[in-house]
VMD Tcl script that draws the C-alpha trace (Angstrom):
set ca {
  {-23.63 9.49 36.14}
  {-22.27 11.83 33.48}
  {-21.59 10.90 29.85}
  {-17.98 10.66 28.77}
  {-16.64 13.46 26.62}
  {-15.45 12.38 23.20}
  {-11.97 13.29 22.09}
  {-11.73 15.57 19.11}
  {-10.47 13.96 15.92}
  {-8.76 17.15 14.75}
  {-5.58 16.55 16.76}
  {-5.41 12.95 15.62}
  {-5.99 13.71 11.94}
  {-3.18 16.29 11.80}
  {-0.53 13.75 12.84}
  {1.57 12.63 9.88}
  {2.13 8.89 9.39}
  {5.58 7.39 8.79}
  {6.26 7.04 5.07}
  {9.02 5.82 2.79}
  {11.55 8.55 1.92}
  {10.52 8.38 -1.76}
  {6.94 9.27 -0.81}
  {7.82 12.11 1.55}
  {5.19 14.82 1.22}
  {2.61 12.45 -0.28}
  {-0.91 13.56 0.59}
  {-4.19 11.91 -0.36}
  {-7.76 12.99 0.35}
  {-11.26 11.95 -0.68}
  {-13.52 14.87 -1.52}
  {-17.27 15.10 -0.88}
  {-18.00 13.46 -4.24}
  {-15.84 10.43 -3.40}
  {-13.06 11.45 -5.79}
  {-9.48 10.71 -4.74}
  {-7.27 13.81 -4.70}
  {-3.52 13.47 -4.39}
  {-0.46 15.66 -4.82}
  {1.61 12.90 -6.51}
  {1.38 11.73 -10.10}
  {-0.38 8.35 -10.22}
  {2.35 6.97 -12.52}
  {5.00 7.80 -9.91}
  {2.94 6.01 -7.23}
  {2.46 2.94 -9.45}
  {6.18 2.83 -10.27}
  {7.02 2.92 -6.55}
  {4.51 0.16 -5.78}
  {5.80 -2.02 -8.63}
  {9.34 -1.78 -7.24}
  {8.56 -2.29 -3.57}
  {5.44 -4.47 -3.26}
  {5.35 -8.16 -4.14}
  {2.14 -8.90 -6.06}
  {1.22 -12.59 -5.68}
  {-0.89 -12.53 -8.83}
  {2.03 -11.36 -10.96}
  {4.85 -13.51 -9.51}
  {4.91 -16.12 -12.24}
  {4.50 -13.73 -15.18}
  {7.53 -13.96 -17.48}
  {6.52 -10.96 -19.60}
  {6.86 -8.43 -16.75}
  {10.32 -7.20 -15.73}
  {11.22 -7.48 -12.07}
  {8.71 -10.18 -11.17}
  {10.00 -12.81 -8.81}
  {9.45 -16.54 -9.04}
  {7.16 -17.83 -6.33}
  {8.73 -20.20 -3.82}
  {7.73 -23.86 -4.23}
  {4.72 -24.92 -2.19}
  {5.37 -27.01 0.90}
  {2.79 -29.52 -0.31}
  {4.70 -30.10 -3.56}
  {7.96 -30.81 -1.74}
  {6.19 -33.26 0.59}
  {4.71 -35.18 -2.36}
  {8.17 -35.85 -3.83}
  {9.33 -37.71 -0.70}
}
mol new
graphics top color blue
foreach p $ca { graphics top sphere $p radius 0.5 }
foreach p [lrange $ca 0 end-1] q [lrange $ca 1 end] { graphics top cylinder $p $q radius 0.2 }
display resetview
């Protein structure tokens, strides 16, 4: 019985993932020292994430613009009945 040949990762690693239009061309790598290297400014990435991702920890903060109120818990609505 012969051992199975492993597929090369080179072809798989060259495929580009689907990304939001605002992040088109975004590339990120980790070098041999474990440092993150990217071709986008970190402030631009954070701005994008703040606009598009709902952060549960920040939902109820009134001092941050654009934060959404969290929906009432189901348990709370059941207690009122």
